[in-house]
N, C-alpha and C positions, 0 to 999 in steps of 0.2 A: 521246169528248171532242168538244164542239160545234165548237171551232175547227178540228179536223181534218176533220170531216164536212162543214163548210161548203165548204172548198176542194175536197174530193173531189166533192161534188155539183155544184158550179157550174163547175169548171174542168177536172178531170181528163179527163172524157169528150171535151170539145172538143180537148184537147191530144193525146189518143190518136188522134183522127181526123186531126189535122194530121201527126203522125209517120207514120201509115200512108200518107197520100197521097204524102209525100216519098219513102218507100221504093219505092213503085210507080213513081214517076218515074225513080228511079235504074235500076231494072230495065229500063225501056223504052229508056233511053239505051244500055245495053250489051247489048240483046237479041241473042242468037245469037253474041256475041263470045267468050264464055267457057263452056266445058263444066263442068257441076257433077256429072257422073256418078261420077267416081272420087274417093274420099276421099284426103286428103293424109296421108302417113305421117309427115312431119316438119314442123317450123316453117318457114314460108316468109317471106321478107323482102322488103319493098318500101321504097324510099327516095323520098321526095318530092323533086322537083327544081325546083319553081317556087313562088314566093310568091303567085302569082296564083290566083284562084278563078273560072276561066272556066266558062261553061255547057257548052262542048264541049272535049274534049282532043285532042291530037295524039299520034302515035306517040312522039315525042321528049319529050313533056311529061307528067309525072305530078304532078298537083296532089293536095293532101290529100283533096279531095272525090272525085277519081277513084280514088285508092287505096282509099278506104272503099267505093266501089262495087264494086271488084274483090272485096274481102273479103266483101261481102254476098251474092255469087253463088257463091263458091267454098267448098266444105265443107272448109276447112283451118284450121290454126292459123297466125295471121299476126302478125308484128311489123312495124309501119310506123314507120320512122325519119323524124322530122320535124326537119330541120336548123335551126340557130339562125336566127332572123329573125322578121319581122312578117308574119303571114298575115291580111290583111283579107278578111273574108267578103263575098261577093256577096249582098246582102239579097234580091235577086230569086229566089235559089235556096233560101233558107231555111237552117235549121240544118244542120250536118254530121251525118249519120245514121250511127251505129255499129251494125252488125248483123252477127252471124255466121250462118253457114249451117247450123248444127247445135247442138243443146243441149250437146254435149260439146266444142265448139270454143271458141276464145278469140281475142280481138283485143287486141294491145298497141300503144299509141301511145307512142313513145319520143322525148321531146323534148330530153333531155340538159340541161335547165335553162335554155335560152335561146330556146325557140320560143314565140312569142306568138300566140295565136289570138284575133282581135279581131272582135267583132260590130259594132263602131263605133256602138253604141247603137241599132241598127236591127233586129237580128235575134238570136234565141237562138244560142248558139255550138254546142252539141252536143245530140243526142238519142240515147239508148241504148235500143234497142227491147226489148220484152218477151222474156225468155229469153236475151238476149245476155250473154256473159261478156266483160267489157272491163276493160282496165287502162290508166290514163293515167300516164305517168312523166315528170317533169320538164317539164311544160307550164305555161305561164301562160295562163289563160283570162280574158278581159276584155271589157268592152263588150257583153256579152249583154243583150238587152232584148226581152222578149216582151209588154210592156204590163201593164196592171193587171187583165187577165182570165185570164191564163195563168200556169202555174207553171214554174219552172226556167229562169231567165234565162241562167245560164252553162251548166248541164247539166240536161236532163230525163232522168232515169234510170228506165226501166221494167224494167231487167234487173238484172244483178249487176256493179257497178262498183267498182273499187279505184283510189283516187287516191294516188299516192306521189310525194313531193317536188314537188307541184304548187302553184301559186298561182291562186286564183280571186278576182278583184277587180272592183269597179266594174260590177257587173251589177244588173239590175232585173227584178222580176216581181211578181205578186200574192202569191206565196208561194215560198219557196225560191229567192231571187234568185241565190244562188250555185249551189246544187244542190237539185233536188227529186226525191225518190224516191217512186214510186207503183206500183200494180199488183203488189203482193207482191214488189217488188224489194228489193235489199240494197245497202248502200253501206259501203265501208271507206275511211277517210281516215287516211293515215299520213304523218307528217313534212311536212305541207302547211300552207299559209297561206290562210285565207279572210278577206278584208278588204274593208271599204268597199263592201259590197253593200247594196242597199235593197229591202225588200219592203213592199208596201202592208199586207198582213194578217198574215202569219206567216212566221217563219223568214227573217230577213234574210240569214243565211249559208246555212243548210240547213233544208229541210223534209222530214220523212219521214212518209208516210201510214200509215194503219192496216195492220197485218200486214206492214209493212216493217221491216227491221232496219238499225241504224246502229252502226258501231264506229269509234271515233276514238282515235288514239294519237299522241303527240308532235307535236301540231299547234297552230297559233295561230289564234285568231279575234279580230279586232280591228276596231272602228269599223263594225260592221254594225248595221243598224237596221230597225225596223218603224215606219212613219209613221202608220198609222191608229190613233186612240185605242182603248183597251180591247182591243188585240190582243196577239199572243203571240210570244215568243222572238226577241230581237234578233239573236242568233247562230244559235241552233238552236231549232226547234220540232219535237219528236219525238213522234209519235203511235204509233210502233212501238217495240219494245224497243231500248234504246240502252245502249252501254257506252263510257265515255270514260276514258282514262288518260293521265297525264303531258302534259297539254295546258294551254294558256294562253288565258284569255278576258279581254280588256281593252277598255274603252270601247265596249261594245255597248249598244244602247238599244231597249227596247220597254216598253209599259205593264205587261204581265204577263210577268215574266221578262226582265230586261234582257239577260242572256246566254242563258239556256235556259228554255224552257217545256216541262214534261214532261206528256205525256198517256198514258203507259203505264208501263213499268218502266225506270227510269233508274239506272245504277250509275256513279259517278264516283270515281276514285282518283288521288291524287298530282297533282292539277291546281291551278292558281291562277286566281283571279278578282279583277280589279282595275279599279276605276273604271267598273263597269257601272251602268246607271241604269234605273229603272222607277217605276211607281206602286205596284205590289205585286210583291215579290220582285225586289230590285235586281239580283241575280245569277241566282237560280233561283226559278222558280214551279212548285210541285208541285200539279197539278190534283186536283180531287175524285176519290176512289176510286183514285188512282194510287200508285205505289210508288217511293220515292227512297232510295238508299243512297249516302252520301258518306264517304270514308275518306282521311285523310292529305292534305287539301286546305287551301289558304290563301285567305282572303277579306279583301281590303284595299280600303278607301275606296270600297265600293259604296254606293249610296244609293237611297232611294225618296222619293216626294213630288213628283217632277218628271215631266211628260209627255215623251214622246219628242220632241215639238215644242218643248220648252223651257219650257212653262208650269208651274204648280204646283197641287197639290191640298192640301186640309186633312187628308186622310187618306192612309194608305199603310202597308203592313205588311211587315216583314221586309226590312231593307236588304240583307242577304245572301241569305236564304232565306225564302220564305213557303210553309208547308205548309197548304194549304187543303182540309180534309176528306179528306186523303190520309194515307198512312203514311210516316214518314221515320225513318231511322237515320243518325245523323251521329257519326262517331267519329274521334278523333285528328286533329282539324282545328283551325285557328287563325283567329280572327276579330279583325281590328284596324282601328280607325278607320272602321267602317261607320256610316252615318248615315241614320236614318229621320227626315229633316228635317221631314216633314209628317205623321208618324204614329207607330207603335209598333213595338217590336222592332228595336233598333239593329243586331242581328245576325240573329236568327231570330224569326219569328212563327209561331204555331200557331193557326189560326182555324177556326171553324165546326164544327158537330156532326160527329163521326166522325173528326176530325183527331187523329192520334196520332204523337207524335215522341219518340224516345229519343236523348239526347245523352250520349256517354261519352268521357272522356279528352280533352276539348277545352279550348282557351284562348280567353278573350274579354277584350280589352283596349282601352280608350279608344273604345268604341262609344257611340252616342248615339241615344236615342229621344225625340222631341219630346213624346209623351204618356206612354206606359207602356212599361217594360222597356228600360232603357238597353242591355242585351245581349239578353235573352230576354223574350218576351211570349206569353202564351196567353190566348185569349178564346173565348167562345161555345161552351162544352162541349167544347173541344179538350182533349186530355190531353198533358201535358208531363212527361217524366222526364229528370232531369239527374243524372249520376253522375261522380265522379272528375274533376271539371273545375275550372278556375280562372277566376274572374271578377274582374277588377281595373280600377279607374279608369273604369268606365262611368258614364254620366250619363243620367238621365231627367228630362224637364220636368215630370212629375207624380208617378207612382208607380213604385216598384221600380227603383232605380238599377242594380242588377244583374239582377234577375229580377222580372217582374210576372206573377203567376198569377191570371188572371181565371177560370180553369177549374181542374179537378182537376190536381194535380201532385205529383210526388215529387222531392225534392232530396236526394241522398245523397253523403257523403264529398267535399264540395266546399270550396274555399277562396274566400271572397267578401270582397274587401278593397278599400278606397279608392273605393267606388262612391258616387254621390250622386243623391238624388231631391229635387226641390224641394218636394214635399209629403210623402208617406208612404213609409216602407220604403226606407231608403238602400241596404241590401243586397238585401232581399227584401220584396216586397209580396204577401202571400198573401190574395187576396180570395175564395177559394172553399175547397173541401176540399183540404187539403195535408198532406203529411208531410215534415218537414225533419229529417234525421238525419245524425249523424256529420260535421257541417260546422263550420268555423271562420269566424266573421265578425269582421272587425277593420277599424277605420278608415273605416267607412261613415258617411254622414251624411244627414239629412233634417230637415224641419220637425218631424215626429213619427215615432217608431220609427226611430232612427238605424241600428240593425242590421236589425231585422225589424218589419214591421207585419203583423198577422194579421187575418183575417176568416173567416167561415164556420166550419167544423169543422177546426181546424188543430192538428197535433201537432208540437211541437219536442222532439226527443229526442237525447241524447248530443251536444249542440252546445256549442262554446265561443264565447261572445259577449263580446268584449273590445275596449275602446278605440274604440267607436263613439260618435257624438254627435248631438245635435239642434241645429238652427240656428233660433233664434227669429226671426231677421231674414227668414226665408223665409215668414213668415206663420202658422206654427204656434205652439202653446203650449209646445213644447219637451219634452213628456212622452215617457217611454219612450226614454231614451238608448240602452239596449240593445234592448228589445223593447216595442212597443206592442201589447197584447193586446186586440183587439176581438172582439165576439161570443163564440164558444166556442173557447177555446184551452187546450191542455194543454202545460205545459213540464215535461219529465221528465228527470231526471239531467243537467242542464245546468250549465255554469259561466258566470256572467254577472258580470263584474268590470271595473272600470276604465272604464266608460262614463260619458258626461257628458250631463246633461239637467236639467230642472227637477224637477217631481214625477215620482217613479219614474225616477230616473236609470238604474237597472238595468232594472226592469220596471214598467210601468203597466197596471193593469186598467181599461180604459175611459178616456174623456176627457170633456171638457165636451160635445163634439159627439156621441159615440157611446158606448154602454155596452159592457162586457165581462164575460165569465164565464170566469174564469181558475182553472185547477187547476195548482198548483205542487207538484211532488213530487220529492224527492231532488236538489234543485238548490241551488247556491250563488249568492246574490245579495248581493254585498258589495264594498266598496271603490269604489263608484261615486261620481261627483261631481255633487251637486245637493242638493235639499232632503231627499231620502230615497232609499234604495236601492229601496224597493218602495212602490207607491202604488195605492190603490183609490179610484176616482173617486166611488163611492157613487151617490147619486141624481142623475140627470140633470135639471137644472132646466127643460130645454126639452121633454123627452119623458116625464119622470117614470119612465123606466126606471132600474133599479138595477144598477150594476156589482157583481159578486161576486168574492170571492177566497177560495179554499180551498187549504190546503197541509199537507203532512206530510213529515217527514224532510228538512227544508230547513235550510240555514244562511243567516240574513239578518244582514248586518253591522249595519245600523240597523233594529232590529226593530219600528219604530213604524208599519209599513205596514199592519197589520191582522191578521197571523197571530198565532196563540196557541201558547204552548209546549206545550200539551196534545197537539198533533199530532206529538209527537216532534221539534218544531222547535228549532233552536238559534238564539236571538235575542239580538242585542246591543241596546244603547240608543243614543240620539243622542249621549250624552256618552261612552259606553264601547262603541264599536263592536267587533264581533267580527271578528277577523282569521282568515280561513281558512288562512293560511300556505301559499301556493301557489308553485310554481316559476314562473320567467318563461316566457312563451309561447315555445315552441320545439318542435323535432322530438324527441319521446320515443318514437318508433315509430308505426306506422300511417301513413296517407296524408295526414293533416292535423296541424297543430300543436296542442298541448294545454298544459294547466297542471296537472300532477299535484301532489298535496299533498306537502309537506315533512315531515320528522320533527316530531312534536309537534302536527301539525295536528288541530284538533277534528273535521274531517270524516272522519278515518280510522275505519272501523268503525261509523259512525253512520248508515248508509243502511238502506234497506228490504231485507230478505232473503226468501228463499223460505220460511223458517220463520215469517214473520209471518202471523198469521191473516188471511185475505182479501187478503193482499198479492200484487201482481203485479210481482215484481222483474224488472228488465231485466238479462239474464244477462251481457252484455258491455259494455265501455265504448266510448268513441269510437274507440279504437285497435283494437278487436276483442279486447281482453284480457279474460279471464274475471274477473268480479267476485268469484267465490268464495263461501264461506259467510258471510263477514263483510264485506259491501260497504261502501264509503264513500259520501259525498255528492259529487255533481258529475260532470262528463263523463269525468274520467280517474281510474281506480282506481290506488291505490298498488301498486307491484310490489316494495316493499322499497327499501333505500337502500344506497348505496356511499359510502365516504369517498374523496375525490379530492384528492390533493396538488396544490396550485396553485403552491407555491414551497417552498424549503427543500431539505434533503437527503433527505427521505423518512423520517428517523428522529425528528427533533424539529422543531418549528415554533413560532413565536411565535403568540399569540392572533390569530385572523383570517386566518392564512395557510393554513389548511385549510378547505375548503368542503364542505358536504354537498349532494349532488345526488340527485334522483330517478333511479332506475334506468330506463334506456330500455326 
């Protein structure tokens, strides 16, 4: 990853030379005073007894720096107790160097929660040398400053460091202002707080270099930032493998990845991201060719479109997550009120060739994308798969109030409701090859295509599209209250009812602006509110292209839209509309709500079957129920009926007191 290699090439070598010089100085001060010949059999304890940081120590005075010098020359396991108080570092002596005398040894600094190590904005606080095993407990590390050419303002870690119950704040560096890990080192952060640190280039809180590892659990990252434009990771920039669990990220800022920029393999579980900001990836930026896995996380009020310095851009992708030419798996997570105020993907954006994201079991509510994808946006040959998810009340300034697919995509078993796009596709705008299956779309709105607007080669199968509407005041013609079918679209075994629009209140094949080629099969289009249930735009007066409409085994309430009965279609008329007799939208089994037929419905047994010559029947309905040998029309197959007593004594009832309901 370029951002990692930049820091490594320009800063790490100089930093290593600085640490090496300071270590040699320590040894010179204590030369001949301590023998290192005999290994220690047990843990040895030292207690610091002065807040001062003198260049020389006395027999009665043990400073923290002096204690660390003892440890560096003695091959033992040490615990250094650092009593409560403020330890101001002597900038003339440099950072405190933590070094053990053997690879199997360890050093513990135990602060008990009230010891403050302060670089006073003049010097880095700590350096952990290569190969050293160190553990900091209950320390507050603050005021570390190594300037804009070095990494690791609070701690430069070249060894193996664990931070437990520590606070690192108000530190400054080129990268890793709080902690920087390099030289194949490792860092564990547990129940700690990393806050208000500032890096110029990368990792306001933490930077980990190539071949380094980072594990974070139960920790808080807040108000960290990166100041240089187009740089990475307000809280963390990880170029080595990283695992994060049960942690909180809030109000961090960087242009790429307001909270985290990933340059390797990143796994995040059970964590929350709130109020983070960037230009791309308000919370998380996943770099090209890298791997991201998110599980059980919440993303709230993150945004893109603003620079770390407070300016604004006209573009920005992924208010919560941007996956740029990488792979991402995001499961069982919640995205609420995230805002791509200057771009696309109010929650998640997938961009550039090679990008591949799978989203499963997630919730998206009240997110906003200024251009495309109120919740989800894919572009430029990226691939997006969305399964078993709920998208509600999201808003897009242009296309795809819920989802905008500018590249290949699959949407399965999702509930998409109450979303709004100011132009096309209130629920979904599919501008490329897409498959939409097993979904329920209700209450979505747009200028055209209130529920779905399709383009490219799109298939809509086993979906229920109900109660969506077009809004002419937004500048469209109001066509396609349920579905606006542009270019090549197949609608198979769907139920499209109760939508509102002008021409094609249910489905419109093409519009005045663009032509459509629609195949409609095994679907119900009825009970919609407008000039017609179904509409074929015909010849486009501007381009001379002709919209086409072909259908078979369909039920059309108002059959004046261009289909013929010879295709086994059931067609009503404008005056005598055909009623499909469906149950109310509700849960009748499966993961999404459906509208199965009631007794006496004309759609029962009227669908295409396996026995039909040349037929390609869809074997299961939207709920996963087998259609059997005598399938019906629409998204939900009948499963028989039961009589339900709604009042009376169960023996007799007045007319209307018993109701007939579809079996669940």
